[in-house]
mmCIF file as gemmi writes it, N, C-alpha and C atoms, coordinates in Angstrom:
data_model
loop_
_atom_site.group_PDB
_atom_site.id
_atom_site.type_symbol
_atom_site.label_atom_id
_atom_site.label_alt_id
_atom_site.label_comp_id
_atom_site.label_asym_id
_atom_site.label_entity_id
_atom_site.label_seq_id
_atom_site.pdbx_PDB_ins_code
_atom_site.Cartn_x
_atom_site.Cartn_y
_atom_site.Cartn_z
_atom_site.occupancy
_atom_site.B_iso_or_equiv
_atom_site.pdbx_formal_charge
_atom_site.auth_seq_id
_atom_site.auth_asym_id
_atom_site.pdbx_PDB_model_num
ATOM 1 N N . MET Axp A 1 ? 11.041 -10.65 8.163 1 0 ? 1 A 1
ATOM 2 C CA . MET Axp A 1 ? 10.747 -9.965 7.337 1 0 ? 1 A 1
ATOM 3 C C . MET Axp A 1 ? 9.591 -10.339 7.108 1 0 ? 1 A 1
ATOM 4 N N . ALA Axp A 2 ? 8.703 -9.233 6.894 1 0 ? 2 A 1
ATOM 5 C CA . ALA Axp A 2 ? 7.164 -9.786 6.631 1 0 ? 2 A 1
ATOM 6 C C . ALA Axp A 2 ? 7.029 -9.973 5.163 1 0 ? 2 A 1
ATOM 7 N N . ASN Axp A 3 ? 6.985 -9.12 4.367 1 0 ? 3 A 1
ATOM 8 C CA . ASN Axp A 3 ? 6.962 -9.248 2.827 1 0 ? 3 A 1
ATOM 9 C C . ASN Axp A 3 ? 5.508 -9.614 2.086 1 0 ? 3 A 1
ATOM 10 N N . ARG Axp A 4 ? 4.637 -9.124 2.362 1 0 ? 4 A 1
ATOM 11 C CA . ARG Axp A 4 ? 2.826 -9.825 2.121 1 0 ? 4 A 1
ATOM 12 C C . ARG Axp A 4 ? 2.387 -8.451 1.753 1 0 ? 4 A 1
ATOM 13 N N . LEU Axp A 5 ? 1.633 -8.842 0.888 1 0 ? 5 A 1
ATOM 14 C CA . LEU Axp A 5 ? 0.298 -7.762 -0.042 1 0 ? 5 A 1
ATOM 15 C C . LEU Axp A 5 ? -0.316 -8.068 1.236 1 0 ? 5 A 1
ATOM 16 N N . ALA Axp A 6 ? -0.905 -6.982 1.98 1 0 ? 6 A 1
ATOM 17 C CA . ALA Axp A 6 ? -1.784 -6.502 3.169 1 0 ? 6 A 1
ATOM 18 C C . ALA Axp A 6 ? -3.515 -6.938 2.67 1 0 ? 6 A 1
ATOM 19 N N . ILE Axp A 7 ? -3.414 -6.628 1.377 1 0 ? 7 A 1
ATOM 20 C CA . ILE Axp A 7 ? -4.857 -6.53 1.268 1 0 ? 7 A 1
ATOM 21 C C . ILE Axp A 7 ? -5.011 -6.638 -0.489 1 0 ? 7 A 1
ATOM 22 N N . ARG Axp A 8 ? -5.924 -6.76 -1.093 1 0 ? 8 A 1
ATOM 23 C CA . ARG Axp A 8 ? -6.24 -7.301 -2.322 1 0 ? 8 A 1
ATOM 24 C C . ARG Axp A 8 ? -6.549 -5.752 -3.404 1 0 ? 8 A 1
ATOM 25 N N . ARG Axp A 9 ? -6.378 -5.538 -4.429 1 0 ? 9 A 1
ATOM 26 C CA . ARG Axp A 9 ? -6.838 -4.844 -5.129 1 0 ? 9 A 1
ATOM 27 C C . ARG Axp A 9 ? -8.338 -4.304 -4.724 1 0 ? 9 A 1
ATOM 28 N N . ALA Axp A 10 ? -9.037 -5.229 -5.27 1 0 ? 10 A 1
ATOM 29 C CA . ALA Axp A 10 ? -10.831 -4.911 -5.158 1 0 ? 10 A 1
ATOM 30 C C . ALA Axp A 10 ? -10.691 -4.433 -3.741 1 0 ? 10 A 1
ATOM 31 N N . GLU Axp A 11 ? -10.561 -4.618 -2.601 1 0 ? 11 A 1
ATOM 32 C CA . GLU Axp A 11 ? -10.161 -4.576 -1.286 1 0 ? 11 A 1
ATOM 33 C C . GLU Axp A 11 ? -9.974 -2.644 -1.143 1 0 ? 11 A 1
ATOM 34 N N . PHE Axp A 12 ? -8.962 -2.602 -1.608 1 0 ? 12 A 1
ATOM 35 C CA . PHE Axp A 12 ? -8.572 -1.445 -1.388 1 0 ? 12 A 1
ATOM 36 C C . PHE Axp A 12 ? -9.383 -0.12 -2.096 1 0 ? 12 A 1
ATOM 37 N N . GLU Axp A 13 ? -9.537 -0.365 -3.36 1 0 ? 13 A 1
ATOM 38 C CA . GLU Axp A 13 ? -10.229 0.605 -3.819 1 0 ? 13 A 1
ATOM 39 C C . GLU Axp A 13 ? -11.937 0.729 -3.09 1 0 ? 13 A 1
ATOM 40 N N . ALA Axp A 14 ? -12.672 -0.51 -2.819 1 0 ? 14 A 1
ATOM 41 C CA . ALA Axp A 14 ? -14.062 -0.404 -1.873 1 0 ? 14 A 1
ATOM 42 C C . ALA Axp A 14 ? -13.293 0.376 -0.361 1 0 ? 14 A 1
ATOM 43 N N . TRP Axp A 15 ? -12.416 0.423 0.042 1 0 ? 15 A 1
ATOM 44 C CA . TRP Axp A 15 ? -12.026 0.649 1.382 1 0 ? 15 A 1
ATOM 45 C C . TRP Axp A 15 ? -11.808 2.6 0.896 1 0 ? 15 A 1
ATOM 46 N N . VAL Axp A 16 ? -11.241 2.715 0.022 1 0 ? 16 A 1
ATOM 47 C CA . VAL Axp A 16 ? -10.915 4.528 -0.497 1 0 ? 16 A 1
ATOM 48 C C . VAL Axp A 16 ? -12.514 4.632 -0.355 1 0 ? 16 A 1
ATOM 49 N N . LEU Axp A 17 ? -13.336 4.111 -0.947 1 0 ? 17 A 1
ATOM 50 C CA . LEU Axp A 17 ? -14.995 4.558 -1.317 1 0 ? 17 A 1
ATOM 51 C C . LEU Axp A 17 ? -15.691 4.596 -0.364 1 0 ? 17 A 1
ATOM 52 N N . THR Axp A 18 ? -15.514 4.237 0.896 1 0 ? 18 A 1
ATOM 53 C CA . THR Axp A 18 ? -16.023 3.918 2.291 1 0 ? 18 A 1
ATOM 54 C C . THR Axp A 18 ? -15.52 4.65 3.195 1 0 ? 18 A 1
ATOM 55 N N . ALA Axp A 19 ? -14.081 4.61 3.377 1 0 ? 19 A 1
ATOM 56 C CA . ALA Axp A 19 ? -13.503 5.124 4.419 1 0 ? 19 A 1
ATOM 57 C C . ALA Axp A 19 ? -13.951 6.839 4.739 1 0 ? 19 A 1
ATOM 58 N N . ARG Axp A 20 ? -13.969 6.924 6.183 1 0 ? 20 A 1
ATOM 59 C CA . ARG Axp A 20 ? -14.366 8.464 6.839 1 0 ? 20 A 1
ATOM 60 C C . ARG Axp A 20 ? -12.722 9.161 6.786 1 0 ? 20 A 1
ATOM 61 N N . PRO Axp A 21 ? -12.705 10.164 6.972 1 0 ? 21 A 1
ATOM 62 C CA . PRO Axp A 21 ? -11.426 11.132 6.859 1 0 ? 21 A 1
ATOM 63 C C . PRO Axp A 21 ? -10.999 11.012 8.371 1 0 ? 21 A 1
ATOM 64 N N . GLY Axp A 22 ? -9.63 10.247 8.347 1 0 ? 22 A 1
ATOM 65 C CA . GLY Axp A 22 ? -8.178 10.294 9.524 1 0 ? 22 A 1
ATOM 66 C C . GLY Axp A 22 ? -8.55 8.179 9.381 1 0 ? 22 A 1
ATOM 67 N N . GLU Axp A 23 ? -9.377 7.52 8.47 1 0 ? 23 A 1
ATOM 68 C CA . GLU Axp A 23 ? -8.886 5.803 8.763 1 0 ? 23 A 1
ATOM 69 C C . GLU Axp A 23 ? -7.826 5.793 7.833 1 0 ? 23 A 1
ATOM 70 N N . SER Axp A 24 ? -7.585 4.652 8.479 1 0 ? 24 A 1
ATOM 71 C CA . SER Axp A 24 ? -6.102 4.462 7.677 1 0 ? 24 A 1
ATOM 72 C C . SER Axp A 24 ? -6.35 2.42 7.541 1 0 ? 24 A 1
ATOM 73 N N . ILE Axp A 25 ? -5.904 2.228 6.3 1 0 ? 25 A 1
ATOM 74 C CA . ILE Axp A 25 ? -5.613 0.917 6.45 1 0 ? 25 A 1
ATOM 75 C C . ILE Axp A 25 ? -4.083 0.567 5.809 1 0 ? 25 A 1
ATOM 76 N N . GLU Axp A 26 ? -3.39 -0.883 6.392 1 0 ? 26 A 1
ATOM 77 C CA . GLU Axp A 26 ? -2.287 -1.245 5.671 1 0 ? 26 A 1
ATOM 78 C C . GLU Axp A 26 ? -2.797 -1.78 4.651 1 0 ? 26 A 1
ATOM 79 N N . TYR Axp A 27 ? -1.733 -1.456 3.093 1 0 ? 27 A 1
ATOM 80 C CA . TYR Axp A 27 ? -2.105 -1.797 2.505 1 0 ? 27 A 1
ATOM 81 C C . TYR Axp A 27 ? -0.649 -2.719 1.766 1 0 ? 27 A 1
ATOM 82 N N . HIS Axp A 28 ? 0.45 -2.506 2.461 1 0 ? 28 A 1
ATOM 83 C CA . HIS Axp A 28 ? 1.594 -3.514 1.85 1 0 ? 28 A 1
ATOM 84 C C . HIS Axp A 28 ? 2.48 -3.535 3.557 1 0 ? 28 A 1
ATOM 85 N N . ARG Axp A 29 ? 2.914 -4.953 3.609 1 0 ? 29 A 1
ATOM 86 C CA . ARG Axp A 29 ? 4.105 -4.402 4.869 1 0 ? 29 A 1
ATOM 87 C C . ARG Axp A 29 ? 5.674 -5.643 4.107 1 0 ? 29 A 1
ATOM 88 N N . GLY Axp A 30 ? 6.777 -5.059 4.422 1 0 ? 30 A 1
ATOM 89 C CA . GLY Axp A 30 ? 7.822 -5.241 3.944 1 0 ? 30 A 1
ATOM 90 C C . GLY Axp A 30 ? 8.643 -3.971 3.512 1 0 ? 30 A 1
ATOM 91 N N . MET Axp A 31 ? 8.899 -4.039 2.307 1 0 ? 31 A 1
ATOM 92 C CA . MET Axp A 31 ? 10.083 -2.881 1.441 1 0 ? 31 A 1
ATOM 93 C C . MET Axp A 31 ? 9.693 -2.925 0.586 1 0 ? 31 A 1
ATOM 94 N N . LEU Axp A 32 ? 8.78 -1.339 0.1 1 0 ? 32 A 1
ATOM 95 C CA . LEU Axp A 32 ? 7.42 -0.776 -1.045 1 0 ? 32 A 1
ATOM 96 C C . LEU Axp A 32 ? 8.284 -1.441 -2.331 1 0 ? 32 A 1
ATOM 97 N N . GLY Axp A 33 ? 9.993 -0.418 -2.135 1 0 ? 33 A 1
ATOM 98 C CA . GLY Axp A 33 ? 9.967 -0.455 -3.749 1 0 ? 33 A 1
ATOM 99 C C . GLY Axp A 33 ? 10.973 -1.278 -3.981 1 0 ? 33 A 1
ATOM 100 N N . ALA Axp A 34 ? 11.471 -2.046 -2.989 1 0 ? 34 A 1
ATOM 101 C CA . ALA Axp A 34 ? 12.253 -3.754 -3.303 1 0 ? 34 A 1
ATOM 102 C C . ALA Axp A 34 ? 11.162 -5.028 -3.898 1 0 ? 34 A 1
ATOM 103 N N . ASP Axp A 35 ? 9.862 -5.021 -3.118 1 0 ? 35 A 1
ATOM 104 C CA . ASP Axp A 35 ? 8.958 -6.004 -3.402 1 0 ? 35 A 1
ATOM 105 C C . ASP Axp A 35 ? 8.265 -5.859 -4.768 1 0 ? 35 A 1
ATOM 106 N N . ARG Axp A 36 ? 7.856 -3.794 -5.027 1 0 ? 36 A 1
ATOM 107 C CA . ARG Axp A 36 ? 7.195 -3.855 -6.253 1 0 ? 36 A 1
ATOM 108 C C . ARG Axp A 36 ? 8.486 -4.371 -7.507 1 0 ? 36 A 1
ATOM 109 N N . ASP Axp A 37 ? 9.927 -4.652 -7.697 1 0 ? 37 A 1
ATOM 110 C CA . ASP Axp A 37 ? 11.11 -4.936 -8.26 1 0 ? 37 A 1
ATOM 111 C C . ASP Axp A 37 ? 10.968 -6.231 -8.608 1 0 ? 37 A 1
ATOM 112 N N . LYS Axp A 38 ? 10.691 -6.514 -10.011 1 0 ? 38 A 1
ATOM 113 C CA . LYS Axp A 38 ? 10.57 -7.904 -10.225 1 0 ? 38 A 1
ATOM 114 C C . LYS Axp A 38 ? 12.354 -8.999 -9.878 1 0 ? 38 A 1
ATOM 115 N N . ALA Axp A 39 ? 13.26 -7.647 -10.184 1 0 ? 39 A 1
ATOM 116 C CA . ALA Axp A 39 ? 14.721 -8.324 -9.556 1 0 ? 39 A 1
ATOM 117 C C . ALA Axp A 39 ? 14.863 -8.788 -7.758 1 0 ? 39 A 1
ATOM 118 N N . THR Axp A 40 ? 13.932 -7.977 -7.352 1 0 ? 40 A 1
ATOM 119 C CA . THR Axp A 40 ? 14.336 -8.134 -6.306 1 0 ? 40 A 1
ATOM 120 C C . THR Axp A 40 ? 12.892 -9.031 -5.2 1 0 ? 40 A 1
ATOM 121 N N . SER Axp A 41 ? 11.671 -8.484 -5.534 1 0 ? 41 A 1
ATOM 122 C CA . SER Axp A 41 ? 10.684 -8.778 -4.594 1 0 ? 41 A 1
ATOM 123 C C . SER Axp A 41 ? 10.774 -10.42 -4.7 1 0 ? 41 A 1
ATOM 124 N N . ARG Axp A 42 ? 10.085 -10.473 -3.503 1 0 ? 42 A 1
ATOM 125 C CA . ARG Axp A 42 ? 10.108 -12.107 -2.51 1 0 ? 42 A 1
ATOM 126 C C . ARG Axp A 42 ? 8.579 -12.408 -3.055 1 0 ? 42 A 1
ATOM 127 N N . LEU Axp A 43 ? 7.841 -11.414 -3.793 1 0 ? 43 A 1
ATOM 128 C CA . LEU Axp A 43 ? 6.399 -11.826 -4.025 1 0 ? 43 A 1
ATOM 129 C C . LEU Axp A 43 ? 6.281 -12.654 -4.989 1 0 ? 43 A 1
ATOM 130 N N . ASP Axp A 44 ? 5.371 -13.46 -5.463 1 0 ? 44 A 1
ATOM 131 C CA . ASP Axp A 44 ? 5.253 -14.259 -6.592 1 0 ? 44 A 1
ATOM 132 C C . ASP Axp A 44 ? 4.759 -13.021 -7.39 1 0 ? 44 A 1
ATOM 133 N N . GLY Axp A 45 ? 4.683 -13.33 -8.744 1 0 ? 45 A 1
ATOM 134 C CA . GLY Axp A 45 ? 4.466 -12.388 -10.363 1 0 ? 45 A 1
ATOM 135 C C . GLY Axp A 45 ? 3.063 -11.411 -10 1 0 ? 45 A 1
ATOM 136 N N . ASP Axp A 46 ? 1.805 -12.319 -9.638 1 0 ? 46 A 1
ATOM 137 C CA . ASP Axp A 46 ? 1.065 -12.128 -10.104 1 0 ? 46 A 1
ATOM 138 C C . ASP Axp A 46 ? 0.253 -11.14 -8.27 1 0 ? 46 A 1
ATOM 139 N N . ARG Axp A 47 ? 1.155 -11.334 -7.416 1 0 ? 47 A 1
ATOM 140 C CA . ARG Axp A 47 ? 1.09 -10.539 -6.016 1 0 ? 47 A 1
ATOM 141 C C . ARG Axp A 47 ? 1.808 -9.168 -6.271 1 0 ? 47 A 1
ATOM 142 N N . ARG Axp A 48 ? 3.129 -9.385 -7.092 1 0 ? 48 A 1
ATOM 143 C CA . ARG Axp A 48 ? 3.747 -7.923 -7.252 1 0 ? 48 A 1
ATOM 144 C C . ARG Axp A 48 ? 3.431 -7.513 -8.49 1 0 ? 48 A 1
ATOM 145 N N . LYS Axp A 49 ? 2.447 -7.685 -9.19 1 0 ? 49 A 1
ATOM 146 C CA . LYS Axp A 49 ? 1.757 -6.809 -10.262 1 0 ? 49 A 1
ATOM 147 C C . LYS Axp A 49 ? 0.624 -6.052 -9.198 1 0 ? 49 A 1
ATOM 148 N N . GLU Axp A 50 ? -0.018 -7.183 -8.409 1 0 ? 50 A 1
ATOM 149 C CA . GLU Axp A 50 ? -1.04 -6.478 -7.562 1 0 ? 50 A 1
ATOM 150 C C . GLU Axp A 50 ? -1.079 -5.662 -6.389 1 0 ? 50 A 1
ATOM 151 N N . LEU Axp A 51 ? 0.754 -5.492 -5.938 1 0 ? 51 A 1
ATOM 152 C CA . LEU Axp A 51 ? 0.915 -4.814 -5.206 1 0 ? 51 A 1
ATOM 153 C C . LEU Axp A 51 ? 1.419 -3.338 -6.384 1 0 ? 51 A 1
ATOM 154 N N . ASN Axp A 52 ? 1.763 -3.427 -7.241 1 0 ? 52 A 1
ATOM 155 C CA . ASN Axp A 52 ? 2.303 -2.187 -8.338 1 0 ? 52 A 1
ATOM 156 C C . ASN Axp A 52 ? 0.685 -1.76 -8.602 1 0 ? 52 A 1
ATOM 157 N N . ALA Axp A 53 ? 0.091 -1.942 -8.875 1 0 ? 53 A 1
ATOM 158 C CA . ALA Axp A 53 ? -1.576 -1.48 -9.269 1 0 ? 53 A 1
ATOM 159 C C . ALA Axp A 53 ? -1.951 -1.232 -7.76 1 0 ? 53 A 1
ATOM 160 N N . ILE Axp A 54 ? -1.968 -1.804 -6.52 1 0 ? 54 A 1
ATOM 161 C CA . ILE Axp A 54 ? -2.83 -0.687 -5.488 1 0 ? 54 A 1
ATOM 162 C C . ILE Axp A 54 ? -1.506 0.255 -5.083 1 0 ? 54 A 1
ATOM 163 N N . ALA Axp A 55 ? -0.155 0.628 -5.468 1 0 ? 55 A 1
ATOM 164 C CA . ALA Axp A 55 ? 0.411 1.434 -5.268 1 0 ? 55 A 1
ATOM 165 C C . ALA Axp A 55 ? 0.588 2.453 -6.242 1 0 ? 55 A 1
ATOM 166 N N . ARG Axp A 56 ? 0.409 2.337 -7.368 1 0 ? 56 A 1
ATOM 167 C CA . ARG Axp A 56 ? -0.126 3.669 -8.206 1 0 ? 56 A 1
ATOM 168 C C . ARG Axp A 56 ? -1.441 4.008 -8.052 1 0 ? 56 A 1
ATOM 169 N N . CYS Axp A 57 ? -2.35 3.621 -7.414 1 0 ? 57 A 1
ATOM 170 C CA . CYS Axp A 57 ? -3.671 3.881 -6.971 1 0 ? 57 A 1
ATOM 171 C C . CYS Axp A 57 ? -3.832 4.714 -5.927 1 0 ? 57 A 1
ATOM 172 N N . ALA Axp A 58 ? -2.694 4.415 -4.728 1 0 ? 58 A 1
ATOM 173 C CA . ALA Axp A 58 ? -2.539 4.93 -3.955 1 0 ? 58 A 1
ATOM 174 C C . ALA Axp A 58 ? -1.918 6.267 -4.174 1 0 ? 58 A 1
ATOM 175 N N . TYR Axp A 59 ? -0.798 5.568 -4.774 1 0 ? 59 A 1
ATOM 176 C CA . TYR Axp A 59 ? -0.367 7.129 -5.157 1 0 ? 59 A 1
ATOM 177 C C . TYR Axp A 59 ? -0.87 8.439 -5.815 1 0 ? 59 A 1
ATOM 178 N N . ASP Axp A 60 ? -1.455 7.849 -7.031 1 0 ? 60 A 1
ATOM 179 C CA . ASP Axp A 60 ? -2.337 8.87 -7.551 1 0 ? 60 A 1
ATOM 180 C C . ASP Axp A 60 ? -3.228 9.518 -6.801 1 0 ? 60 A 1
ATOM 181 N N . LEU Axp A 61 ? -4.111 8.864 -5.554 1 0 ? 61 A 1
ATOM 182 C CA . LEU Axp A 61 ? -5.037 9.146 -4.831 1 0 ? 61 A 1
ATOM 183 C C . LEU Axp A 61 ? -4.588 10.448 -3.611 1 0 ? 61 A 1
ATOM 184 N N . ALA Axp A 62 ? -3.233 10.135 -3.805 1 0 ? 62 A 1
ATOM 185 C CA . ALA Axp A 62 ? -2.567 11.342 -2.604 1 0 ? 62 A 1
ATOM 186 C C . ALA Axp A 62 ? -2.106 12.278 -3.41 1 0 ? 62 A 1
ATOM 187 N N . VAL Axp A 63 ? -1.695 12.112 -4.595 1 0 ? 63 A 1
ATOM 188 C CA . VAL Axp A 63 ? -1.484 12.955 -5.582 1 0 ? 63 A 1
ATOM 189 C C . VAL Axp A 63 ? -2.844 14.375 -5.601 1 0 ? 63 A 1
ATOM 190 N N . LEU Axp A 64 ? -4.077 13.597 -5.645 1 0 ? 64 A 1
ATOM 191 C CA . LEU Axp A 64 ? -5.278 14.502 -5.796 1 0 ? 64 A 1
ATOM 192 C C . LEU Axp A 64 ? -5.654 14.624 -4.609 1 0 ? 64 A 1
ATOM 193 N N . GLY Axp A 65 ? -4.671 14.502 -3.271 1 0 ? 65 A 1
ATOM 194 C CA . GLY Axp A 65 ? -5.36 14.778 -2.052 1 0 ? 65 A 1
ATOM 195 C C . GLY Axp A 65 ? -6.181 13.893 -1.515 1 0 ? 65 A 1
ATOM 196 N N . LYS Axp A 66 ? -6.956 12.639 -1.717 1 0 ? 66 A 1
ATOM 197 C CA . LYS Axp A 66 ? -7.508 12.17 -1.503 1 0 ? 66 A 1
ATOM 198 C C . LYS Axp A 66 ? -7.161 11.022 0.192 1 0 ? 66 A 1
ATOM 199 N N . LEU Axp A 67 ? -5.828 10.978 -0.036 1 0 ? 67 A 1
ATOM 200 C CA . LEU Axp A 67 ? -4.773 9.735 0.779 1 0 ? 67 A 1
ATOM 201 C C . LEU Axp A 67 ? -3.895 10.594 1.35 1 0 ? 67 A 1
ATOM 202 N N . THR Axp A 68 ? -3.919 9.941 2.242 1 0 ? 68 A 1
ATOM 203 C CA . THR Axp A 68 ? -1.921 10.945 3.009 1 0 ? 68 A 1
ATOM 204 C C . THR Axp A 68 ? -1.077 9.083 3.11 1 0 ? 68 A 1
ATOM 205 N N . LEU Axp A 69 ? -0.492 9.418 2.315 1 0 ? 69 A 1
ATOM 206 C CA . LEU Axp A 69 ? 0.693 8.033 2.516 1 0 ? 69 A 1
ATOM 207 C C . LEU Axp A 69 ? 1.498 7.83 3.395 1 0 ? 69 A 1
ATOM 208 N N . VAL Axp A 70 ? 2.144 6.897 4.195 1 0 ? 70 A 1
ATOM 209 C CA . VAL Axp A 70 ? 2.824 7.076 5.378 1 0 ? 70 A 1
ATOM 210 C C . VAL Axp A 70 ? 3.387 5.596 5.869 1 0 ? 70 A 1
ATOM 211 N N . GLN Axp A 71 ? 4.478 5.73 6.303 1 0 ? 71 A 1
ATOM 212 C CA . GLN Axp A 71 ? 5.3 4.261 6.553 1 0 ? 71 A 1
ATOM 213 C C . GLN Axp A 71 ? 5.596 4.522 7.753 1 0 ? 71 A 1
ATOM 214 N N . ARG Axp A 72 ? 5.609 3.107 8.561 1 0 ? 72 A 1
ATOM 215 C CA . ARG Axp A 72 ? 5.947 2.962 9.9 1 0 ? 72 A 1
ATOM 216 C C . ARG Axp A 72 ? 7.01 1.735 9.996 1 0 ? 72 A 1
ATOM 217 N N . ARG Axp A 73 ? 8.167 1.879 10.453 1 0 ? 73 A 1
ATOM 218 C CA . ARG Axp A 73 ? 9.31 1.356 10.757 1 0 ? 73 A 1
ATOM 219 C C . ARG Axp A 73 ? 8.926 0.181 11.709 1 0 ? 73 A 1
ATOM 220 N N . MET Axp A 74 ? 8.585 -1.016 11.188 1 0 ? 74 A 1
ATOM 221 C CA . MET Axp A 74 ? 8.748 -2.03 11.992 1 0 ? 74 A 1
ATOM 222 C C . MET Axp A 74 ? 9.907 -2.44 13.09 1 0 ? 74 A 1
ATOM 223 N N . GLY Axp A 75 ? 10.343 -2.63 11.589 1 0 ? 75 A 1
ATOM 224 C CA . GLY Axp A 75 ? 11.74 -3.06 12.206 1 0 ? 75 A 1
ATOM 225 C C . GLY Axp A 75 ? 13.239 -3.492 10.705 1 0 ? 75 A 1
ATOM 226 N N . ARG Axp A 76 ? 13.852 -4.112 11.349 1 0 ? 76 A 1
ATOM 227 C CA . ARG Axp A 76 ? 14.915 -4.138 10.007 1 0 ? 76 A 1
ATOM 228 C C . ARG Axp A 76 ? 14.537 -4.176 8.223 1 0 ? 76 A 1
ATOM 229 N N . GLU Axp A 77 ? 14.499 -3.444 7.492 1 0 ? 77 A 1
ATOM 230 C CA . GLU Axp A 77 ? 14.235 -3.594 6.537 1 0 ? 77 A 1
ATOM 231 C C . GLU Axp A 77 ? 12.254 -4.302 6.33 1 0 ? 77 A 1
ATOM 232 N N . ASP Axp A 78 ? 11.384 -3.838 7.432 1 0 ? 78 A 1
ATOM 233 C CA . ASP Axp A 78 ? 10.035 -4.209 7.077 1 0 ? 78 A 1
ATOM 234 C C . ASP Axp A 78 ? 9.616 -3.207 8.118 1 0 ? 78 A 1
ATOM 235 N N . PHE Axp A 79 ? 8.576 -2.405 6.734 1 0 ? 79 A 1
ATOM 236 C CA . PHE Axp A 79 ? 7.601 -1.807 7.107 1 0 ? 79 A 1
ATOM 237 C C . PHE Axp A 79 ? 6.49 -1.715 7.194 1 0 ? 79 A 1
ATOM 238 N N . SER Axp A 80 ? 5.454 -1.07 7.48 1 0 ? 80 A 1
ATOM 239 C CA . SER Axp A 80 ? 4.029 -1.087 7.16 1 0 ? 80 A 1
ATOM 240 C C . SER Axp A 80 ? 3.446 0.137 6.604 1 0 ? 80 A 1
ATOM 241 N N . TYR Axp A 81 ? 3.447 0.459 5.347 1 0 ? 81 A 1
ATOM 242 C CA . TYR Axp A 81 ? 2.888 1.011 4.25 1 0 ? 81 A 1
ATOM 243 C C . TYR Axp A 81 ? 1.239 1.423 4.429 1 0 ? 81 A 1
ATOM 244 N N . LEU Axp A 82 ? 0.921 2.755 4.869 1 0 ? 82 A 1
ATOM 245 C CA . LEU Axp A 82 ? -0.192 2.803 5.304 1 0 ? 82 A 1
ATOM 246 C C . LEU Axp A 82 ? -1.049 4.224 4.305 1 0 ? 82 A 1
ATOM 247 N N . ALA Axp A 83 ? -2.423 4.082 4.217 1 0 ? 83 A 1
ATOM 248 C CA . ALA Axp A 83 ? -3.071 4.521 3.27 1 0 ? 83 A 1
ATOM 249 C C . ALA Axp A 83 ? -4.337 5.803 4.29 1 0 ? 83 A 1
ATOM 250 N N . ILE Axp A 84 ? -3.893 6.693 4.563 1 0 ? 84 A 1
ATOM 251 C CA . ILE Axp A 84 ? -5.018 7.579 5.801 1 0 ? 84 A 1
ATOM 252 C C . ILE Axp A 84 ? -5.903 8.532 4.784 1 0 ? 84 A 1
ATOM 253 N N . ARG Axp A 85 ? -6.812 7.509 5.051 1 0 ? 85 A 1
ATOM 254 C CA . ARG Axp A 85 ? -8.177 8.884 4.134 1 0 ? 85 A 1
ATOM 255 C C . ARG Axp A 85 ? -7.778 10.476 4.499 1 0 ? 85 A 1
ATOM 256 N N . ALA Axp A 86 ? -8.067 10.953 3.965 1 0 ? 86 A 1
ATOM 257 C CA . ALA Axp A 86 ? -7.584 12.539 4.322 1 0 ? 86 A 1
ATOM 258 C C . ALA Axp A 86 ? -9.255 13.483 4.129 1 0 ? 86 A 1
ATOM 259 N N . SER Axp A 87 ? -9.267 14.133 4.62 1 0 ? 87 A 1
ATOM 260 C CA . SER Axp A 87 ? -10.842 15.128 4.567 1 0 ? 87 A 1
ATOM 261 C C . SER Axp A 87 ? -11.21 15.692 3.338 1 0 ? 87 A 1
ATOM 262 N N . GLY Axp A 88 ? -10.49 15.971 2.368 1 0 ? 88 A 1
ATOM 263 C CA . GLY Axp A 88 ? -11.294 16.556 1.527 1 0 ? 88 A 1
ATOM 264 C C . GLY Axp A 88 ? -11.85 15.521 0.238 1 0 ? 88 A 1
């Protein structure tokens, strides 16, 4: 299982500002729910906090219609979490 923060928050925010509609970025690899939780995460505290910040930002932008969030199963307990820039 990968369990890794695929990108830093500053990189994610910069991508959001410059991405064209349809472009995507992987922001996490692993199991997002488990990796965000202190009790189950394999990430250290700083990386877990950064993942939480990215996930919150991605969710907020998805609610606003700026991003579409998807996940791809890569294997057992292994997902790639993607943000896709929406056309709006």
